[in-house]
N, C-alpha and C positions, 0 to 999 in steps of 0.2 A: 495224745497219750496212746501208747501202743499196748493193746491188750489182745491176747490170742497167740497162736503159734508164730514163731519167727523162723525164717529160712535158716538152715544150719550155718553157723559162723565158721565151722571147720572147713567149709568149701571155699575155693578160691574165687576170685572175680571171673565173670564170663570172658571169653575171648572177644576182644573188641572187633576183630576183623570179620567176624560172622554175626555181629549184632545188628538187629533192625527193629524198628518200632513203627507201628501203623495205627494212627488215631482213627477212631470210627468217624464216619461222615455224619455230621449233625444237621445237614441240610434237608429240607423237605421241599419237594416240588409242588408248587401251588398253581392250579389251573385257573384260567380266567375265561370269561365268555368270548373275549377277542384276544388273539395273539397267542404266542407260545407259552408253555408253562415257565414259571419263574422260580428260581431257588430262593427259599426263605429259611431263616434259622428255625430249626425244629427242636433241637435239644441242646441244653447247655452242659449237662453232666454226661460226658462221653467217655467211653472206655478206650484204652490203648492196649494193643496186643504187642508184646515184646517177644521176639524170637532170639533164643539164647543158645550158645554152645559153650560147653565147659570141657576142659581137659582134666580128667580125674583119675586118680589111682584106684585100684580095686577096692581099697578100704573106703575111699570117698564115694565111690559108686554105691556101696552098701549103705552109707549114711544117707545119701539121697533117696535110695529106694525105701529105707525104713521111714523117712520123713513122709514120702509120698504115700506109702501103703498104710503105715500105722498112725502117724500123726494126722494126716489129712484124709483118712478113710478112702484110699485109692483115688486121691486127687479131688475129692468132693469138697473138703473144707476150705475156708478162707485162711490166708496167712499174710504175714508182713515179710517183705523182702527188701534188702538194700537196693536202691535204684541203680541200674547197671552203669549209667553214665554220670550221675550226680553225686552219689554217695562217696564221701571221703575226698571230695575235690576241694581245693583251696577256696575259701570264701574271699570274694573280691569286692572292692568298692566300684563306684560308677566309672572310674578311669581304668579299671582292670588290674589295679595294684592289689596284691594279696593283703588281707587284713591280719594283723598279728595281735597276740595278747601282750600283756605288760612285760613279758620276758623275751619278746621278739619271735616267739614261735607262731608259725602260720596256723590260723584257725581253719579247721576242716569242716565242711558241711556234713551233716548226718541227715540223709534223705531216704526215708523208707516209703515204700508204696504198698497199699493194701491190694492183695491179689487173689485171684482164683486161678486154678490150673487150666491151661488150654490143652494142647496136645500132650500126652503122657511122655515121659523121658524115653528117648531111643538111644540105646547104647550100641556104638559101633565097636565090634571086637576085631582088633587088628592083631593077628597072631604073632607079629614081629615086634610088637611094642607092649610095654607093661601098662602105660596109661591108656585110658579109654576116652574116646570123644563121645560126649553125651549132649544131645540136642532136645529142646522142648520149648514150648511157648507158655507164657503166663499172661493173664489179662489183668491189667492195672485198673482197679475200680476207681471211679471218679471221686475226687475230694469234694465233699458237700459242705 
């Protein structure tokens, strides 16, 4: 169940060409009396940092800034965000075939991630374009 602020639905999906995700390293190096250190599993609940870039209109930039400043207290609060690569993707069976409802409509996944803000939004102002490129990172908190 989702409780708490949700990333503004008025904003488009991030640009897939600039998307990246980096999962935290959960290994711990264990030293022994003899031989080199060996990696062992240290943590199971790991965070993932998502780097996102959006192409936004000036009105959408304002929506993002209000969400960051007002709703999240300058990026301090936690929030829910549609997963950049999984949300609204077709649900598929083990063979890769899309699963449909009784009317033949493809069922889409709804995948939200619980986040905290990483780097604050950076807005690139291109004087020749109306849209703005906005980049930032969010940190996906582990599902417990």
